[in-house]
N, C-alpha and C positions, 0 to 999 in steps of 0.2 A: 577551416572546420569554424563552426558557430562558437560569438562570446556571447556570453550572458551574463549580465547584470541581475543578482539572486538578492532577494527580498520577500516581501508581503506581495511583489507580482514578481514576474519576469519580463526583461527588458534584453530583447535581443540584438546586440550592439552590431552585429557582425553576422552576416551569413554567406553559403554558396546558392546563387541566384537561380541554381538550376532545380533547387527544391521545390516541390507542388505548391503553387498557388496561383494557378489558370487551369487547372485540369476542371475538366468540366464537370468530372463526378461531384465536385464540392461545390457546385455554381451555389446550392442554397445556403452552404456555411459563408463560403464568401458574401454573399450578399447581406450575412448579419455581423462578420469580423474582418470581410475586407482580405484583397491577398495579402497582405502582409501578416496577418495573422495564420490564414493558413498557413504559409511558406513557414511560420515559427512552429507551429504546433507539428509539422513534417520535418523540419530539424532537429527534433526532441528525440537522444536514445533512451526509454524509458525502462524501467524495472516493475516487475510485479512480485511484489514475495507473498505467494499463497495463491495459487488460482483455481479455489475451492468455489463456495457459494457464492462469495462478494468480486472474487478476482475476476471467477470466470464471466460476470455480465460483465464488469470493468471491461474485460479484452475485449468484451465486441462491440462497445462504444469508444472505448479509444482506437480501434481499429477504422472503424467506420468516420470517428473523426480525419485521421490521416496521419495517425500515427502510421511509424515506417519501421522501425525499428525498436526492436523487444530484447529484453532480458526475463527472464522467468524462472523463480526460484520454487520449489516447495519439493519437498520429499517422499508424498505420498503416492498410492495406489487408487482408484476407484473404488470403491466397496458399495455394496446394493442401497445403503441405506444413505450414499450420496444423491442418487439419481432424483428425488426429490426438486434437487437445487445448484444442479453442476451443468451451468447454460452450456449444448453442446453436445452433453453426454447421454448414451442410452446404454439399453442393458448389454449389449455386446460389450460394452467398454469396461466393462464390470474386469477387474485383474491388470488394467492398463494402467500405465502414470496418468495423473492429469498433467503433466507435463506434454504428456504427447498428444492430447486432448486440445490441451489448450494450442499449443502449434499449430494442429491441424485446422482449429477453427480459424486460425487469422487468416492462414496462409488458401482458405478456402473463400475468404471475405477479399484480402488482398494479396495475390500473389506473389506480389514482387516484394512484400514486407521479409525484413530481413528478421530471424527468430535465432535467438539461442538460446533454450531450454536446459537447466540446472534440477536433475531431480536429486536435493541434497540441500540439505539445512540450514538457514543462516546466519544460525550461530554458532560455526564453525568459521575461524579463523580464513581460511583459503576461500570459503564461498561468501562471505563478508564483505573480503576485498571486490566479489566481484562488482557491489555499485558503488563504488569511491570516483571511476571516474563516468559517473551516468549522468545525466543531465534533471532527470524527476525520476523519483521511486514514489510506487503505491504496494503502504502493508495493510494487506487482505488474509489475515491470518487471525485465530484465536487462538495466538501463544502469546503472553508477556516476553515471553525472554527473546523471540523474535523483534516487538517490538522495540524492546531495548535497545540491541543492537543498532535495529537502522537509524533509531531516535537518534540514537549519537552519532552516524555517521551521517545524518542530515546537518549538524550544527559542525562536527568535529572539520567535514570536507565538504560544507558546503552546499550540499544535495540539497535541495526545495524537495519534501515531500509530505503525502498526504496519509495519513492512517484513518481507518474507517473500522466502526467494529459494531455487532447488535446484541442483541439482548430480550432475550425472553423468560419472563420470572412464572414460572409457576407453582402455587401453591393448592394443596388440597381440591389436585384435579382441576383448578380453573386458573388462569390468566391474570392473573394483575399487573404485569406489567412491560409492556415492546418501545424498548428502548435502543436507540442507538446513535452514533458520534461521530462527525467527520472533524478532522482535525488538521492542519494544513500548519508544517515543522518546517522554519525557515530563519532564519536571521533574523532579528526584530520581534517574531512570532514567538508566545512561551512554549514549553520543549512538552513532550507528556510525562513530565517528572514533575515540571509545576503544576498540571492538570490536574494531578492526583490519578492519570488513571492507570499506572502499574502497578502489578500486585507482587510486593518483596518476597514475601514466599513463594509463589507460582515460579515466579524467573528461577533459585533456587532449583524448586522442585525440576523447573523446564532443561534447566542447565546439567542437571547431573546424567548420570547413566542409569538404566534399567538396574542393576545391580545396585547401586549406591541406594536410588530412590528407594528400592525397597530395605534397606537397611540401614535406613536413616531413621531413628528413634522421634524426632522432631519435627518430621513431614507426618501428618494427623489425612488420613481418608483418603480415599481414589479417585481418580478420574472419571466422573460422568457425562456423559454426553450432553451437551445443551439443547432444548427445543431449538428448529431452524425453517424458516420457512423463507423459498424463494421469492414472496414478492417484497418479503421486506430487506432480504439482503437486496432485492434491487434498487429498491428505495435510497438506499444508501450508497451504491456505487453510481446511481446516476448522479445524487447530490455531490459525491466525489468529483465524476467526470467535468460535472458545470463548474465545481471549485478552479479544477483546471484549470476549463476552458478560461474564466476569468481570470487567472494570474499568468497565462500564456497570450493572451490577446486580449483586443481592443473591447472584449465584453463585458459589459456591465454587470460587477458582483462583488461585493465587497464583504462578505464572510469568509472569513478564514478557519472560523470555528462553528460548525451549528451541533443542535441536539435535536434528536425526532423524539417524540411522544406520539406512538401508534394508538393508544386507549383514546388519545385526546386528539389525534388526526394533524398534529402540531409539528411544524417543523420551526423552530428560531432558533436566531444568531446568538451567540454569545461572549462574551471575552474575559479573559482571565489575565490573572497580572505575571510578569515574569518573575519568578523569586530570586531577592539580588543576589551574587555569588553563586546562583545554581550551576551545580557539578557538570552539567549538560550545555545550555545556551549562554551562560555567560564567558565573557572574557577572560574570570577568571577561573573559568572550569574549561570545558571540551573545543569552548566555539573556535572555529577556526585553526585547530592546533595541529592539523594533518596526522601525519604518522609519527609526530614527536609527543602523542599523547593517546594511550594504548586502550582500545577499544576493548569492551565487553564480552569478549567471547566467549566459547565454553573450552574447558582448559584442553589441548591436544590428546591428553593422553582418553577422552571419552571420544574422539576426533573416529567416526566412522557407525 
């Protein structure tokens, strides 16, 4: 079993030498970060939460990088409005689970890959538990509740994670902002709570059952679908895959938190301070507490 040292970088301390390192398929990558780097990538068991707009593109890149062991989590089926940005899906896939299409795409590229697909919501306790034993996780959802749960797992169980998101702001029928964010979550790095990436009211809304949501007088407004374009999703997925590559191999790359401004065409690394005594990423909070600290999952009465 591979043994990893986890922080801003992942250091493979021991591995099964039979994993990919000299496969000619990866020759161009091995020329960049060496056989040890390829072996490290192929040793990782990777989870992807959300296999829609950003997740579907990310999976294509991870598969080609050499990741061979996946756990995929997504509760949704494909709708016609998804087809403008869901890589690998066509009109005939409408009504099919996103998980099924993602698995099909991975295996078409890499038939020997292991894929476990869960058509479920990571905010439920039994599904969140599936991430605990993984080596690396990507969060590709637009759900603040999902981000909250996976963020806790990243620090509580020391599972390095990359979270990403995009936003297109439209006012008076004109685009005013195009933004994106890619942030690695690991010991020594600030969490999503520290960087202010989470909306408490939205988390509360998403944790509720539809019936409770409809009857709660403190929740204002309905969910409105947000603008989404594949090229912007692809930009953020590529930044995330490159950040992962830099963390897992000798490939240079120091950024662990990046912001994208699509209007100016700029990607810039940024830094954020860790909040002292943060409930998530500090030693006084959930850091390395494992099962002795409760995860912020959906109450069991709402499961299903």
